[in-house]
N, C-alpha and C positions, 0 to 999 in steps of 0.2 A: 537123401543123397543127391548131390548136384553133379550132373555130367560136366558142366562148365568148370566147376571147381576141380573135378577129377582130371580134366585135361590140363588145367593150369598147373596142378600139382605134378603131373607127369612131366611137363615141360621144365618145371623148376628142378625136379630131381635129375633130369638129364644134364642139367647145367650145374649140378652139385650145390644147389641153393638150400640153405638151412630153412626149414619151414616150422612155424609155430602156429598154434591156435590160441588166440587170446579171447577168452569168453567172459563177459560181464554177467555175473550171477550173484544173487543175494545169499544163497544158502550153499555151504560148502559140500553138502552131500550130493548136489547136482553135478559137481565136478567129476565124480567117478562115472556117472552116467554119460556125461559129455566125452570123457576120455575113452570110455568103452566104444561109443559110437564112432568117434574120429579114428581110433585105431582099427576098428573092424572094417570101416568102409573106405578110409583114405590112407591107412598105413600106420604102423606102430613107430615109425621114425619121426612122427610129428609130435613135438612137445606141446602139451596142453597146459595153459596157464590160466588161472582164474583171477578176476578182479572183482571187487565188491560191487561195482557198478560200471556203467558204460563210460563215465567220465574218466575213470582210472585206467582205461585201456591206453590212453596216451602215455601215462607214466610207465606202464608195462612195456610199451614199445620203446620208449626212451631207454629203459633198463636193458632190454634185449639188444638194442644197438650198441650200448656200451660194452656188454658182455662179449659181443661178437666183433668189437673194434671196428664198427662201421659208422658212417655218417647217417643222419636221419634221412637225407635225400637218396640214400641207397636202399631204403626200406620200401617195400610195396605192401600196403595194407589193403585188404579186401574185406568188405563188410556189407551186411544187408540193412544197415541203419544209415539213412541218408545224412542225418545230423553228424554222425561219427565221421563220415567221409569229408564233410565240409570242415569240421574241426581239425582233422588230420592235415588236409590240404592247406589250411590256414597257417599251420606251423611248419610247413615245408616237408611233410611226409607225403609221398606219393600214395594216393588212396583211390580205390576204384569201388564203385557201387555194384553190388551183386543183387539183382532182382530175383527173388525166389518165386517161382511160379508153381502153384498147386493145381494139379489136374483133378 
């Protein structure tokens, strides 16, 4: 669990922002574990979406923006994989790098 993410989620909720968790994973049974973790520690109002790999996260975010009738530049994507951040920023999606520190 990340305190930084928890603070960000709290701020977004106060501003009625819809929050998604887009996770790139090879096996679908990992989705239930991810969903359980996200709902337990961050809230069950977050919709968890799985993609087959990291590259498909962009397609998922494009679909989420269409479903929510918003432009890509209105999306904020946060990830712990620097390559994803670069790829998202390159296509006009605001993306921030989350560095996970393990104590």
